[in-house]
C-alpha angles and dihedrals in degrees: 000000000000118000113247114235126205111245112226116241112251117231117247087211121028122185122181127184092332121187118177141151148125131292094352091308114117119231092172127039127193097334118184120182138149116197111199128204110279095020120143104196124182118201118198132182145122125297109279091023094121102260096128091039090058092054091049091051091052090052092049094246092119123039116226116244089212136359135037135280125190128186113195087342092304136096114279090253092053094042096045093099089066090060131084113198131200110189125213096244130019118198107235134181099202091201094056107106102230119140126226091247092058093047091053090046089060088072089072091065094072096083103021143055117283092230096055112117122241110257130205088257090053091052090051090052092049092050092047090051091051091048093050091059093039101244104106088120089062096054095112096042120106107253090228089066094059129095119252091256092050091049090052089056088052090055091048089051089050089054091050095057091085088057089235127201090207129043120199118193127187112203093325094182099043111136091006122124118247095257093051090044091055089051091052092050091050089051091051090049089057093045090051089069087078106012132061110232134203114183130180121205143153092217103099098179097050096043093050091057097054113030129077096227138009134216129188118218133189105147087309124057123233109193133154100171093249138096091249118118109196126201088239092057094048094044089051096053097041095038094225138071113278128185112222117210117185115204110196093344102114096167098060108097126189113207138143125272125204094213140021124256119275129164119352104221 
């Protein structure tokens, strides 16, 4: 009888020795990261540290200068349809009369022609997306009438219309009050039961309470595959000593590491 061997889990996102940037200036240097199915990774770091650039590289919007990126084993351009994306800021004319339903429907355009008619199946997907984020009762409301937190749920619903395997979020709770932020994080926790999530944020306290693992990024990535934020990691990304004080976050532990994060396998 042949011995059964455990098959290793394939990463949904695989990044090896990535260098990328703008106009010959590097925003990312030698990034290595494996995102596994079911991960909920939070990436923190200063403004201009490369967090948004990394998401754009994964989506195929920026070509790497060096290194390789795979999404579901494919190039970022080929794997893009497996990704739902929630950007940091969405330009909005609050007087423009567009309903929540139509904003969410725009998510279907990512992997199809813009002239293709909406089918009954499409309508079912839109409704399911609205239901998953708890705003189906707002579907006929103009998006300009909604609160910031409600609008963020609309944008998450829009990202879900492609039925993604991966959800990328860029500062999803920026400019949202603490109560609405907590609601968004609870929603993401539920979505993570079926979707792999990578979220970037500058809010260290909030992100440490809700993600499964944390990485620090400032051109280089410091990642151990755990929720632990070490003093060494933070000092490295902010280039100066920083005292971390956790208020009501008992599970964040600061301890020393003997080496810096490399691949997460």
